[in-house]
C-alpha positions in Angstrom: 10.7 -3.4 24.4 13.6 -1.3 23.2 12.2 -1.3 19.7 8.8 -0.2 21.0 10.3 2.7 22.9 12.4 3.8 19.9 9.3 3.8 17.6 7.5 5.7 20.3 10.2 8.4 20.4 10.2 8.6 16.6 6.4 8.8 16.5 6.2 11.6 19.0 8.8 13.6 17.0 6.9 13.1 13.7 3.6 13.7 15.4 4.7 17.0 16.8 5.1 18.8 13.5 2.2 16.9 11.9 0.0 18.4 14.6 1.3 21.9 13.6 0.1 21.4 10.0 -3.2 19.9 11.1 -3.9 22.9 13.3 -3.8 25.1 10.2 -6.4 22.9 8.5 -8.6 22.9 11.6 -8.4 26.7 12.1 -9.2 27.5 8.4 -12.1 25.1 8.2 -13.4 26.5 11.5 -13.8 30.1 10.2 -14.3 29.6 6.5 -15.7 26.0 6.2 -13.0 25.4 3.6 -10.8 22.3 3.1 -7.7 24.2 2.1 -6.0 21.8 -0.3 -3.2 24.4 -0.8 -2.2 24.1 2.9 0.2 21.2 2.2 1.9 23.3 -0.5 2.2 26.2 1.9 4.0 23.7 4.2 6.3 22.9 1.3 7.1 26.6 0.7 8.1 26.9 4.4 10.5 24.0 4.0 12.1 25.7 1.0 12.3 29.1 2.8 14.1 27.4 5.7 16.4 25.6 3.3 17.4 28.9 1.7 17.9 30.5 5.1 20.2 27.7 6.4 22.1 27.7 3.1 22.6 31.4 3.2 23.8 31.3 6.9 26.2 28.4 6.1 24.8 26.3 8.9 26.5 22.9 8.5 27.6 20.4 11.1 26.9 20.4 14.9 23.9 21.9 16.6 23.5 25.3 14.9 20.6 26.4 17.2 20.6 30.1 16.3 20.5 29.2 12.6 17.7 26.7 13.2 15.6 29.3 15.0 16.3 31.8 12.2 15.2 29.3 9.6 12.0 28.5 11.6 11.2 32.2 11.9 11.9 33.0 8.2 10.0 29.9 7.0 7.0 30.7 9.3 6.8 34.4 8.4 7.2 33.6 4.7 4.3 31.2 4.7 2.2 33.4 6.9 2.4 36.2 4.3 1.9 33.7 1.5 -1.1 32.2 3.2 -2.7 35.6 3.9 -2.0 36.7 0.3 -3.7 33.5 -1.0 -6.7 34.1 1.1 -7.0 37.7 0.1 -6.6 37.0 -3.6 -8.4 33.7 -4.1 -10.7 33.0 -1.1 -12.1 36.2 0.3 -13.7 37.3 -3.0 -15.5 33.9 -3.1 -16.9 33.9 0.4 -20.4 34.6 -0.8 -20.1 32.0 -3.7 -21.1 28.3 -3.5 -18.6 26.2 -1.5 -17.7 24.3 -4.7 -16.2 27.5 -6.0 -13.9 27.8 -3.0 -13.0 24.2 -3.3 -12.0 24.5 -6.9 -10.0 27.7 -6.1 -8.1 25.8 -3.4 -7.2 23.0 -5.8 -6.1 25.6 -8.4 -3.9 27.4 -5.8 -2.4 24.1 -4.7 -1.4 23.3 -8.3 -0.1 26.8 -9.0 2.1 26.8 -5.9 3.5 23.3 -6.6 4.3 24.0 -10.2 5.7 27.5 -9.4 8.2 26.1 -6.9 9.1 23.4 -9.4 9.9 26.0 -12.0 11.8 28.2 -9.6 13.9 25.5 -7.8 13.9 22.6 -10.2 12.4 19.1 -9.9 15.3 17.5 -8.1 15.3 16.8 -4.4 17.2 19.3 -2.2 19.2 18.2 0.8 18.9 20.3 4.0 22.2 21.4 5.6 23.1 19.2 8.6 22.3 21.8 11.2 20.7 19.4 13.7 23.6 17.1 14.4 23.9 17.7 18.2 24.7 14.1 19.3 22.6 11.8 21.3 20.9 12.2 24.7 20.5 8.5 25.0 22.4 5.8 23.1 22.4 2.1 23.1 19.2 0.2 22.5 17.2 3.4 22.3 18.5 6.5 20.5 17.2 9.9 21.4 19.0 12.9 19.8 19.2 16.5 20.8 17.7 17.3 17.5 14.6 15.4 18.2 14.3 17.2 21.6 14.7 20.6 19.9 11.9 19.8 17.3 9.5 18.6 19.9 10.1 21.6 22.2 9.7 24.0 19.3 6.4 22.3 18.3 5.0 22.3 21.8 6.0 25.9 22.3 4.1 26.9 19.1 1.1 24.9 20.1 1.0 26.4 23.5 1.4 29.9 22.1 -1.5 29.2 19.7 -3.7 28.0 22.5 -2.9 31.0 24.6 -3.7 33.3 21.7 -7.0 31.7 20.9 -8.2 31.5 24.5 -6.8 34.6 26.1 -6.8 37.4 23.5 -9.5 39.5 22.0 -8.6 38.4 18.5 -8.8 34.8 19.6 -12.2 35.3 21.1 -13.3 36.9 17.9 -12.0 33.9 15.9 -14.1 31.6 18.1 -17.2 33.8 17.6 -16.6 33.8 13.8 -16.3 30.0 13.8 -19.7 29.7 15.6 -21.7 32.1 13.4 -20.2 34.5 10.7 -23.3 36.6 10.4 -23.7 37.1 14.1 -20.0 38.0 14.4 -20.4 40.6 11.7 -23.4 42.1 13.5 -21.3 42.4 16.7 -18.8 44.6 14.8 -16.2 42.0 14.0 -14.3 42.7 10.8 -14.8 39.3 9.2 -12.5 39.7 6.2 -9.6 40.9 8.3 -10.1 38.1 10.8 -10.1 35.5 8.0 -6.8 36.9 6.8 -5.4 36.7 10.3 -6.5 33.1 10.6 -4.9 32.2 7.3 -1.7 34.0 8.4 -1.5 32.0 11.7 -2.4 28.7 10.2 0.1 29.1 7.4 2.7 30.3 9.9 2.4 27.1 11.8 2.7 25.1 8.5 5.8 26.9 7.5 7.5 26.2 10.9 6.5 22.6 10.5 8.0 22.6 7.0 11.4 23.7 8.3 11.3 21.0 11.0 10.4 18.4 8.4 13.4 19.4 6.4 15.7 19.3 9.4 14.4 15.9 10.4 14.1 14.1 7.0 16.9 16.1 5.3 15.4 15.8 1.8 12.7 18.1 0.4 11.0 18.5 -3.0 8.3 20.5 -4.7 5.8 17.6 -4.4 6.3 16.9 -0.7 3.2 18.8 0.4 0.6 16.5 -1.1 1.1 13.4 1.0 2.1 15.1 4.3 -0.9 17.4 3.8 -3.3 14.5 3.5 -1.9 12.9 6.7 -2.2 16.2 8.5 -5.7 16.7 7.2 -6.5 13.2 8.4 -5.3 14.2 11.9 -7.5 17.3 11.8 -10.6 15.2 10.9 -9.8 12.5 13.4 -9.5 15.1 16.2 -12.7 16.8 15.2 -12.0 19.5 12.7 -12.3 22.9 14.3 -11.4 21.4 17.7 -7.8 22.6 18.4 -6.9 20.4 21.4 -8.4 17.4 19.6 -6.4 18.2 16.5 -3.1 18.4 18.5 -3.7 15.0 20.1 -4.8 13.4 16.8 -1.7 14.8 15.0 0.6 13.1 17.6 -1.5 9.9 17.2 -1.0 9.9 13.5 2.7 10.3 14.0 2.7 7.3 16.3 0.7 5.3 13.8 3.2 6.2 11.1 6.2 5.2 13.2 4.7 1.9 14.5 3.3 0.8 11.2 6.6 1.4 9.4 8.5 -0.4 12.2 6.3 -3.4 12.8 4.6 -3.8 9.4 6.1 -2.0 6.5 6.4 1.6 5.4 4.6 0.6 2.2 1.5 0.0 4.3 1.7 3.2 6.4 -0.8 5.2 4.3 -3.1 2.2 4.0 -3.2 2.0 7.8 -3.6 5.7 8.4 -6.4 6.3 5.9 -8.1 3.0 6.9 -8.1 4.2 10.5 -9.7 7.4 9.3 -12.5 5.5 7.6 -13.1 3.3 10.6 -13.2 6.2 13.1 -15.6 8.3 10.9 -17.8 5.3 10.4 -18.3 5.0 14.1 -18.0 8.7 15.0 -18.5 11.1 12.0 -17.6 14.2 14.0 -14.1 12.7 14.9 -12.8 11.6 18.2 -13.2 15.0 20.0 -15.7 16.8 17.7 -19.2 17.8 18.6 -22.2 17.6 16.4 -23.3 21.1 15.4 -26.0 22.5 13.2 -24.6 23.2 9.8 -24.8 26.8 8.7 -25.2 28.2 5.3 
């Protein structure tokens, strides 16, 4: 029983920042109908921005909460600007082009970001400063650290802020209108291009914050880290019903739990087999995902 609870705690921690990344995939697909393959690499840039911030602040040892918050803010804002810049330079000009052009552009941007960071920082792994060593809340058979609590609280706060923004602001309402019908939204006076950039900014901001949390939790980061974690987050977005934000949040946590329990009870080598096998099984039974609704596809 103690092992089960420990894997549950670890899974909830991992799932919290997986959900943040998945939300970016879901938001961007909702307004542009684009599977943004560069999103995982934006997450990676956030991890490196947070690494640079913590290193510059000299945050080592103990629970350096102010430095952690600063790293999360810097990582999030950096990736928000990067994401909006990518959208403006590579995606917005192709909105009227066939979707294949957008898909190819996304793959090109992903490779460019990955290789660019490799050239700038080197191919070796980087080790995050130990800024999350705040001791344990629970010890014994089940270990729960203050660091895990901080990461979960930050993730929940960001998800709650996103939900409030989408449901209670004019811009959020415009985003939902754009996700339903781009042409109708334009006829209602919505600035579609600006709203797309805003969506990319917010989605990338969440990915950047998740990147810093990942680095704090796993310690080691590299230029290639965005590929696999991006696929897992995309799996969560699809399982939750891509475009459905609450469903994406729940599915992100579920993927984190699957990752933790499979590594604990089976083997970490089988984790991705189980995650992607679960994706195939769910889509075979429910193509719209667990919480998605069948909609008429628009051009």
